[in-house]
C-alpha positions, 0 to 999 in steps of 0.5 A, a space after each residue: 664641984 657641984 653634983 649633977 643630981 643638984 642640977 637635975 633636981 633644980 631642973 625638975 622643980 623649975 619644970 614642975 613650976 612651969 607645968 603648974 603655971 600652964 595649968 593654972 594661969 589664964 593670962 596667955 602672957 603668963 602661960 608663955 612665961 611658964 612654957 619658957 620656964 619649962 624650956 629653960 628647965 630642959 636646957 639646964 638638964 641638957 647642959 648638966 648632962 653634957 658636962 657630966 658626960 664630957 660632950 658638947 651635945 648638950 650645948 648643941 641641943 640648947 642652941 636648937 631649943 633656944 631657936 625653937 623658943 624664940 620662934 614660939 614666942 614670936 608666933 605666940 605673941 602674933 596670935 595674942 595680938 590677933 585675938 586682942 584685935 578681934 575680941 578686945 580681950 586676951 583671956 584664954 577662956 574667950 579664945 577657946 570660943 574661936 574653935 567653932 
């Protein structure tokens, strides 16, 4: 049996890669992929701790997180399409100009 610390370490590494990707990338599609990576790292933690404690609450949290992630992707892609139609570019620096 694999120790829980291995799963938590992998989850921490995946979450860190996602955070670095969100901070460094300028393409919104890549930013959304990094956000999904962070959500999957959290899901891995929920599953690992649920298995460690012998409860099904980890799996319930994962199902909820997957539903939120699906909604986030659909809304985010809708926003990206709207920005592309108005600006003809999906660069995040140009999208920041929409604040004014």
